[in-house]
Legacy VTK file of the C-alpha trace (Angstrom):
# vtk DataFile Version 3.0
C-alpha trace
ASCII
DATASET POLYDATA
POINTS 453 float
44.628 -4.637 116.501
42.848 -7.499 114.896
39.399 -6.211 115.770
40.262 -2.749 114.607
41.495 -4.146 111.174
38.404 -6.251 110.680
36.238 -3.136 111.457
38.021 -1.217 108.720
37.819 -4.016 106.205
34.076 -4.214 106.958
33.717 -0.605 106.572
35.599 -0.537 103.191
33.426 -3.378 101.848
30.342 -1.505 102.802
31.516 1.559 101.003
32.440 -0.377 97.824
28.925 -1.975 97.869
27.394 1.523 97.641
28.929 2.104 94.100
28.010 -1.219 92.307
26.039 -0.929 89.139
23.749 -3.624 87.945
23.304 -3.763 84.037
20.126 -5.569 82.938
20.675 -8.194 80.224
18.134 -6.393 77.848
20.247 -3.294 77.497
22.523 -4.790 74.652
19.834 -5.789 72.219
17.875 -2.643 72.883
20.973 -0.642 72.096
21.614 -2.441 68.945
18.048 -2.017 67.695
18.090 1.676 68.507
21.318 2.266 66.542
19.973 0.419 63.499
16.844 2.469 63.570
18.833 5.672 63.906
21.018 4.742 60.937
18.131 3.892 58.834
16.353 7.118 59.510
19.414 9.212 58.735
19.995 7.333 55.435
16.339 7.871 54.370
16.648 11.477 55.102
20.016 11.922 53.170
18.565 10.583 49.983
16.886 13.880 49.385
20.230 15.664 49.502
22.520 13.213 47.822
22.706 12.919 43.888
21.656 9.394 42.776
22.546 8.505 39.151
19.931 6.141 37.694
20.772 4.086 34.680
19.040 5.352 31.559
16.132 3.398 30.158
16.067 2.019 26.722
13.590 4.686 25.556
15.811 7.487 26.792
18.832 5.926 25.081
16.989 5.449 21.701
15.653 9.044 21.954
19.147 10.453 21.594
19.174 9.333 17.943
16.355 11.532 16.941
18.393 14.528 15.873
21.241 12.508 14.259
21.958 12.976 10.550
20.241 10.602 8.191
22.084 8.129 5.896
22.086 8.574 2.116
20.952 6.034 -0.392
22.398 2.710 0.665
22.569 -0.828 -0.711
19.334 -2.936 -0.935
18.431 -4.755 2.264
17.206 -7.579 0.019
20.842 -8.248 -0.898
21.477 -9.435 2.595
20.153 -12.118 5.047
18.681 -10.410 8.037
18.649 -12.302 11.320
16.814 -11.451 14.508
14.263 -8.639 15.086
14.215 -5.604 12.832
16.615 -2.789 13.807
13.776 -0.217 14.265
15.831 1.694 16.710
18.638 2.327 14.282
19.024 5.032 11.796
18.875 3.136 8.486
19.813 3.844 4.886
16.528 4.695 2.901
16.809 1.705 0.633
17.585 -0.549 3.518
14.517 0.267 5.665
12.350 -2.160 3.754
12.933 -5.022 1.471
12.405 -4.417 -2.178
10.862 -7.218 -4.321
13.606 -9.156 -6.115
14.241 -7.883 -9.654
14.181 -10.423 -12.521
18.094 -10.450 -12.590
18.382 -11.008 -8.850
19.298 -14.409 -7.584
17.231 -16.047 -4.926
17.982 -14.879 -1.431
18.728 -18.259 -0.161
21.529 -18.807 -2.802
23.896 -16.391 -1.177
27.096 -18.112 -0.030
28.440 -18.087 3.495
30.417 -14.830 4.255
34.082 -15.412 4.475
35.535 -15.362 8.004
38.653 -13.503 6.870
39.145 -9.837 7.239
41.241 -7.036 8.538
40.640 -5.109 11.732
41.895 -1.561 11.972
42.135 0.046 15.494
42.680 3.762 15.822
43.364 5.845 18.998
43.280 9.579 18.691
44.358 12.061 21.204
44.485 15.884 21.593
41.091 16.261 19.889
38.629 19.094 20.336
36.243 18.484 23.359
33.403 20.106 21.720
33.776 17.935 18.775
33.972 14.670 20.884
30.814 15.464 22.813
28.605 16.146 19.736
27.001 12.963 18.484
25.833 14.908 15.455
29.417 16.158 14.416
30.885 12.764 15.061
28.226 11.185 12.940
28.695 13.520 10.153
32.441 12.871 10.202
31.849 9.140 10.029
29.350 9.546 7.170
31.850 11.565 5.151
34.740 9.143 5.850
32.511 6.197 4.780
31.653 7.913 1.560
35.137 8.771 0.666
36.197 5.199 1.440
33.288 3.799 -0.801
31.863 1.870 2.184
28.037 1.358 2.249
26.416 1.981 5.673
23.279 0.081 6.415
22.458 1.551 9.777
23.930 3.163 12.700
23.153 3.925 16.415
24.638 6.352 18.935
24.126 6.646 22.632
25.603 8.107 26.028
24.539 8.275 29.545
21.342 10.372 29.798
22.424 11.734 33.398
25.760 12.142 35.139
28.793 14.200 34.588
30.189 12.170 31.531
29.621 13.578 27.944
31.200 10.702 26.123
29.469 9.399 22.876
29.466 5.841 21.567
28.290 4.796 18.218
28.026 1.422 16.261
27.719 1.301 12.435
26.507 -1.727 10.406
28.294 -1.817 7.055
27.584 -3.857 4.035
30.963 -5.506 4.344
31.716 -5.237 8.046
31.123 -2.771 11.065
32.764 0.094 12.683
32.484 1.606 16.219
33.924 4.406 18.154
33.808 5.938 21.665
34.840 9.481 22.690
36.178 10.875 25.979
35.803 14.729 25.672
37.397 15.392 28.957
40.660 13.659 27.922
40.496 14.702 24.197
40.564 11.047 23.164
38.667 8.843 20.708
38.867 5.113 20.082
37.769 3.781 16.630
37.451 0.105 15.639
36.828 -0.956 12.010
36.490 -4.468 10.737
35.980 -5.281 7.050
35.589 -8.752 5.694
37.608 -10.052 2.676
38.156 -13.038 0.532
41.547 -13.725 1.937
43.173 -12.426 -1.216
46.986 -11.847 -0.695
46.930 -8.895 -3.112
44.187 -7.092 -1.266
45.514 -3.626 -0.172
45.915 -3.017 3.560
43.602 -0.730 5.389
46.449 1.178 6.712
47.130 2.494 3.095
43.554 2.737 1.916
41.062 3.569 4.662
43.310 4.782 7.623
44.367 8.116 5.931
40.592 8.872 5.255
39.686 8.313 8.945
42.542 10.213 10.207
41.681 13.269 8.238
38.013 13.055 9.203
38.464 12.818 12.944
41.603 14.823 13.436
39.666 17.845 14.747
41.632 19.982 17.298
41.437 23.521 18.615
44.965 23.771 20.193
47.316 20.898 20.016
48.168 18.980 16.918
46.099 15.652 16.951
48.046 12.510 17.324
46.979 8.986 16.209
48.124 5.542 17.233
47.014 2.406 15.128
47.152 -1.293 15.025
46.141 -3.549 12.069
45.445 -7.227 12.501
44.393 -9.959 10.060
41.435 -11.984 11.365
40.029 -15.395 10.760
41.571 -18.664 9.530
42.305 -19.613 5.967
41.074 -22.897 4.585
43.520 -25.809 4.774
46.491 -26.434 7.128
49.532 -24.188 6.781
52.943 -25.568 6.996
55.169 -24.254 9.758
57.197 -22.362 7.113
53.972 -20.651 5.779
53.004 -19.668 9.231
56.288 -18.096 9.992
56.274 -16.235 6.710
52.829 -14.899 7.165
53.485 -13.442 10.572
56.533 -11.337 9.646
54.926 -7.986 8.781
51.664 -8.915 10.356
53.250 -9.224 13.813
55.605 -6.261 13.387
54.866 -3.468 12.619
51.168 -3.939 11.733
50.002 -5.363 15.016
52.600 -3.748 17.270
51.964 -0.629 19.394
54.453 2.200 18.969
54.565 5.885 19.877
55.024 6.757 16.215
54.059 4.555 13.230
53.480 5.557 9.677
52.664 3.437 6.661
54.881 5.364 4.136
54.112 3.395 0.965
52.586 0.138 -0.420
53.128 -0.668 -3.935
52.372 -3.891 -5.926
54.900 -4.884 -8.579
54.643 -7.696 -11.003
56.245 -9.897 -8.569
55.470 -8.859 -5.016
54.007 -6.177 -2.765
56.513 -3.676 -1.394
55.607 -1.932 1.914
57.561 0.826 3.697
57.071 1.886 7.268
58.505 4.564 9.581
58.691 3.522 13.276
60.106 5.100 16.299
62.068 2.582 18.301
62.080 2.638 22.175
65.300 4.381 22.421
64.087 7.441 20.354
61.471 9.419 22.243
58.706 10.975 20.199
59.316 14.437 21.789
62.790 14.358 20.549
61.616 13.499 16.869
59.066 16.169 17.065
61.834 18.762 18.183
64.019 17.579 15.248
61.153 18.797 12.867
60.654 22.135 14.608
63.645 24.063 13.253
63.885 25.961 16.585
67.671 25.670 16.823
67.619 23.013 19.395
70.089 20.158 19.417
67.394 17.855 17.927
66.719 20.291 15.175
70.480 20.681 14.420
70.892 16.927 14.157
67.672 15.469 12.945
69.376 12.299 11.680
69.903 11.118 15.181
66.213 11.203 16.100
64.437 10.086 12.819
62.268 6.943 12.875
63.585 3.656 11.690
62.439 3.044 8.009
61.699 -0.619 7.480
61.092 -2.266 4.112
58.982 -5.402 3.590
58.868 -7.387 0.305
56.129 -9.967 0.016
55.409 -9.504 3.697
58.967 -10.377 4.709
61.472 -8.080 6.261
63.977 -6.941 3.749
65.943 -3.986 4.924
65.781 -1.210 7.690
67.537 2.197 8.112
69.033 1.207 11.447
70.583 -2.043 10.161
71.325 -0.904 6.554
75.007 -0.057 7.030
75.917 -3.076 9.270
74.283 -5.635 6.936
75.648 -4.221 3.601
79.163 -3.533 4.817
79.493 -7.132 5.980
77.953 -8.414 2.743
80.374 -6.465 0.469
83.775 -5.599 2.065
85.074 -9.003 3.186
84.782 -10.481 -0.374
86.301 -7.275 -2.008
89.145 -7.057 0.456
89.916 -10.666 0.044
90.506 -10.097 -3.740
93.979 -8.601 -4.617
92.489 -6.119 -7.203
88.749 -6.230 -7.766
87.665 -4.275 -10.908
84.461 -5.993 -12.168
81.678 -6.762 -9.705
78.231 -8.263 -10.359
75.389 -7.979 -7.874
72.377 -10.347 -8.052
69.424 -8.514 -6.670
70.326 -5.447 -4.597
67.484 -3.232 -5.804
67.658 -0.872 -2.833
71.089 0.303 -4.081
72.922 -0.296 -0.782
75.122 -3.089 -1.989
76.027 -0.995 -5.018
76.894 1.920 -2.619
79.284 -0.033 -0.633
81.065 -1.526 -3.767
81.633 1.938 -5.302
83.547 2.948 -2.230
86.387 0.854 -3.441
88.736 2.951 -5.781
89.878 -0.209 -7.724
86.293 -0.689 -9.096
85.986 -0.014 -12.825
82.579 -1.690 -13.533
79.596 -2.780 -11.508
76.627 -4.631 -13.019
73.394 -4.969 -11.009
70.748 -7.316 -12.152
67.336 -7.259 -10.414
64.189 -8.709 -11.772
61.881 -6.189 -10.180
61.901 -2.695 -11.707
59.530 -1.328 -9.022
62.037 -2.032 -6.223
64.514 0.291 -7.783
61.859 2.977 -8.382
60.666 2.710 -4.802
64.195 2.826 -3.504
64.930 6.090 -5.332
61.823 7.717 -3.853
61.497 6.347 -0.372
65.010 4.904 0.420
67.358 7.591 -0.713
69.803 6.873 2.032
70.270 3.358 0.829
71.702 4.598 -2.666
73.342 7.920 -1.548
76.713 8.341 -2.948
77.185 11.965 -2.033
80.196 11.069 0.183
82.228 9.940 -2.752
84.248 12.810 -4.247
83.680 13.551 -7.935
80.703 11.101 -8.233
77.054 11.344 -8.894
74.705 11.892 -5.960
72.781 8.752 -6.643
74.689 5.479 -6.783
72.474 4.378 -9.628
73.738 7.324 -11.726
77.499 6.530 -11.189
79.344 6.103 -14.466
80.799 2.808 -13.226
77.504 1.227 -12.511
75.020 -0.271 -15.027
71.698 -1.636 -13.998
69.736 -4.447 -15.761
66.125 -4.999 -14.696
65.599 -8.594 -15.657
66.024 -12.167 -14.546
69.566 -12.615 -13.230
69.652 -16.279 -13.946
68.763 -15.630 -17.646
71.124 -12.849 -17.822
74.190 -14.885 -16.821
72.932 -17.959 -18.914
72.648 -15.764 -22.063
76.172 -14.321 -21.637
78.336 -17.052 -20.054
76.664 -20.274 -21.100
78.058 -22.002 -24.167
75.676 -21.258 -27.071
73.962 -18.450 -25.145
72.338 -15.616 -27.240
74.893 -13.012 -25.963
77.894 -15.324 -25.356
81.063 -13.374 -25.193
79.568 -10.046 -24.786
80.630 -9.714 -21.145
84.057 -10.225 -19.543
84.278 -12.363 -16.479
83.716 -10.757 -13.058
86.222 -10.578 -10.262
83.510 -10.891 -7.611
79.826 -11.807 -7.565
77.705 -10.857 -4.689
74.247 -12.381 -3.988
71.847 -9.828 -2.520
68.617 -11.602 -3.054
66.183 -13.597 -0.867
LINES 1 454
453 0 1 2 3 4 5 6 7 8 9 10 11 12 13 14 15 16 17 18 19 20 21 22 23 24 25 26 27 28 29 30 31 32 33 34 35 36 37 38 39 40 41 42 43 44 45 46 47 48 49 50 51 52 53 54 55 56 57 58 59 60 61 62 63 64 65 66 67 68 69 70 71 72 73 74 75 76 77 78 79 80 81 82 83 84 85 86 87 88 89 90 91 92 93 94 95 96 97 98 99 100 101 102 103 104 105 106 107 108 109 110 111 112 113 114 115 116 117 118 119 120 121 122 123 124 125 126 127 128 129 130 131 132 133 134 135 136 137 138 139 140 141 142 143 144 145 146 147 148 149 150 151 152 153 154 155 156 157 158 159 160 161 162 163 164 165 166 167 168 169 170 171 172 173 174 175 176 177 178 179 180 181 182 183 184 185 186 187 188 189 190 191 192 193 194 195 196 197 198 199 200 201 202 203 204 205 206 207 208 209 210 211 212 213 214 215 216 217 218 219 220 221 222 223 224 225 226 227 228 229 230 231 232 233 234 235 236 237 238 239 240 241 242 243 244 245 246 247 248 249 250 251 252 253 254 255 256 257 258 259 260 261 262 263 264 265 266 267 268 269 270 271 272 273 274 275 276 277 278 279 280 281 282 283 284 285 286 287 288 289 290 291 292 293 294 295 296 297 298 299 300 301 302 303 304 305 306 307 308 309 310 311 312 313 314 315 316 317 318 319 320 321 322 323 324 325 326 327 328 329 330 331 332 333 334 335 336 337 338 339 340 341 342 343 344 345 346 347 348 349 350 351 352 353 354 355 356 357 358 359 360 361 362 363 364 365 366 367 368 369 370 371 372 373 374 375 376 377 378 379 380 381 382 383 384 385 386 387 388 389 390 391 392 393 394 395 396 397 398 399 400 401 402 403 404 405 406 407 408 409 410 411 412 413 414 415 416 417 418 419 420 421 422 423 424 425 426 427 428 429 430 431 432 433 434 435 436 437 438 439 440 441 442 443 444 445 446 447 448 449 450 451 452
């Protein structure tokens, strides 16, 4: 048994040795080299079938400006310091292409002061625009030229470009202005255009905001659409630093309207009015808050019988009033503020008949006082006539007394109300201080309400 077993094992070892494979050590490096050579050959061959987008050369980019519209007569180049190489690749205004000799009345070029670092930056995003308009550098340039002329902004030169090859048809343009610069980029496939305008200023507090002067012009010029109604979102920021160190109070005061709503993004934002009175600048904005979708607001204006159209007051934007850059009043907080200001004092008095208001130009404090049936006379003294006029035109809800039976629609016209447009301190001093010019002409008041910052 032992010998037979040994014979079988020997026979099995012999059979296994017949199927052994010896792999030479050179096989692995040779296989790697062959694979690399094959991959390289296939890559070279595929280049003739695959689209390769090469970046455009400078000459190709500049050649795109050959058919763009020319600028009209501009300001003299001699009025500006020029740094760097001449902008020969830009389309320049005729009088800016070469420096004229200084006139006898011109000051020396080196006497120009340093430009102010202060300015305003306006950013506009358009959507739902016509794709054909957005992919035409000529039409976009003509729109910009027309907008700059209406805005009385002098263009020195401009330049447009877009990729020479590839699927995109977007256009980008930069404009050099006498007082700043403007640029835009279009996306025809998405119907969108982004525009950025910066204008320098001298930091004058009375300088009008670009959202009231320039923005409507650009909105009209670029709102070109074939189907949907164009929509525009905007931001406005003050740029630079004023001379000197501002106190903490000044910093807080300067960021009220600047931070919100000017520099805040919103689905709907409109600068309704900006009026300068003898005392301050009054700004009125409409803004949709996060809890009121834009689609509901648009339906409320459609008049299509929808719930939104039947109850537009539930979907209207918040109207916000700023005076001197500070938040003064808003539609969504009007009732809560003025009810709390007026009613506790009047309910605390057993029989209020005569009430005086110091300030209160919007008319909301007057509105709440007139709701009390004991009231016989209300005197409102506000120093700023313009606030009252603005409130009548842009804040009708603040001074609306239509819910008072038998009374005038406007609270200002109520027979119990009398409005004085003068300094309240002087008004009281003349009538109630001993020796005053009008001493004794007014009876004492039951309640006096201060509604002035």
